DRENVO-195272 format. One record per residue (C-alpha): x, y negated, z; residue number from 1. Coordinates in pm, 1 decimal, always signed. Example, Ala and Ser with C-alpha at 12.3 -4.5 7.8 and 13.67 -1.06 7.14 Angstrom:
2
PT | xx | yy | zz | resi
PT | +1230.0 | +450.0 | +780.0 | 1
PT | +1367.0 | +106.0 | +714.0 | 2
This chain:
68
PT | xx | yy | zz | resi
PT | +3536.2 | +5317.2 | +5639.6 | 1
PT | +3712.2 | +5290.3 | +5287.7 | 2
PT | +3974.3 | +5506.2 | +5172.0 | 3
PT | +4177.7 | +5611.9 | +4887.2 | 4
PT | +4258.7 | +5955.3 | +4645.3 | 5
PT | +4417.7 | +5993.2 | +4359.1 | 6
PT | +4210.3 | +6188.7 | +4123.4 | 7
PT | +4434.4 | +6443.2 | +3936.1 | 8
PT | +4187.1 | +6559.8 | +3604.3 | 9
PT | +4259.2 | +6732.2 | +3298.7 | 10
PT | +4023.5 | +6887.1 | +3005.2 | 11
PT | +3980.1 | +7279.5 | +3000.1 | 12
PT | +3740.6 | +7438.4 | +2726.0 | 13
PT | +3549.9 | +7067.0 | +2738.0 | 14
PT | +3496.8 | +6997.9 | +3065.4 | 15
PT | +3650.2 | +6755.8 | +3321.9 | 16
PT | +3872.1 | +6948.2 | +3584.9 | 17
PT | +4031.1 | +6750.4 | +3899.2 | 18
PT | +4112.9 | +6777.9 | +4214.6 | 19
PT | +4213.2 | +6480.2 | +4478.2 | 20
PT | +4581.4 | +6484.6 | +4522.8 | 21
PT | +4664.5 | +6491.5 | +4886.2 | 22
PT | +4341.9 | +6705.7 | +5020.5 | 23
PT | +4423.8 | +7047.7 | +4953.6 | 24
PT | +4078.9 | +7283.7 | +4851.5 | 25
PT | +3888.1 | +6939.8 | +4701.4 | 26
PT | +3858.1 | +7048.4 | +4350.9 | 27
PT | +3562.7 | +6960.5 | +4130.1 | 28
PT | +3436.8 | +7004.6 | +3705.6 | 29
PT | +3191.2 | +6821.6 | +3568.3 | 30
PT | +3080.2 | +6734.9 | +3151.7 | 31
PT | +3190.4 | +6434.0 | +3188.4 | 32
PT | +3502.4 | +6207.5 | +3330.4 | 33
PT | +3182.3 | +6017.9 | +3517.9 | 34
PT | +2976.9 | +6339.9 | +3639.7 | 35
PT | +3376.9 | +6496.7 | +3777.6 | 36
PT | +3395.8 | +6146.6 | +3953.3 | 37
PT | +3049.1 | +6215.8 | +4117.8 | 38
PT | +3129.2 | +6612.4 | +4197.8 | 39
PT | +3458.2 | +6511.5 | +4333.8 | 40
PT | +3307.0 | +6260.8 | +4590.7 | 41
PT | +3061.0 | +6576.4 | +4660.8 | 42
PT | +3362.4 | +6775.1 | +4744.1 | 43
PT | +3534.8 | +6579.6 | +4931.6 | 44
PT | +3204.6 | +6502.2 | +5214.2 | 45
PT | +3121.4 | +6869.3 | +5174.8 | 46
PT | +3484.6 | +6992.8 | +5281.9 | 47
PT | +3475.1 | +6706.7 | +5605.5 | 48
PT | +3174.3 | +6835.4 | +5710.1 | 49
PT | +3226.1 | +7168.4 | +5729.8 | 50
PT | +3604.0 | +7029.3 | +5971.7 | 51
PT | +3398.7 | +6840.4 | +6169.5 | 52
PT | +3154.4 | +7130.0 | +6308.7 | 53
PT | +3280.7 | +7325.4 | +6582.7 | 54
PT | +3425.0 | +7705.2 | +6462.7 | 55
PT | +3113.1 | +7951.4 | +6599.2 | 56
PT | +3446.3 | +8179.5 | +6745.3 | 57
PT | +3787.5 | +8153.1 | +6775.6 | 58
PT | +4073.6 | +8083.5 | +6534.7 | 59
PT | +4345.2 | +8252.9 | +6529.5 | 60
PT | +4666.9 | +8213.8 | +6323.7 | 61
PT | +4976.0 | +8445.0 | +6218.0 | 62
PT | +5260.9 | +8374.1 | +6042.0 | 63
PT | +5332.7 | +8582.7 | +5793.9 | 64
PT | +5643.4 | +8617.0 | +5566.3 | 65
PT | +5617.8 | +8647.7 | +5154.8 | 66
PT | +5841.2 | +8762.8 | +4897.5 | 67
PT | +5881.6 | +8453.7 | +4573.5 | 68
């Protein structure tokens, strides 16, 4: 299946740094824009592979209130 994402990127100390908009936690960097694109695809696939595996223990959640 082919999905479309928006790569949001910037240059920081000569490195291309970016994230996939709408996909929390998928960040990467590269020495060139092409390398960033390659690395962000790898990061996305790694993130999706982790989500597919069943957790080894029960995952719990708790709501927190934070003052901002």
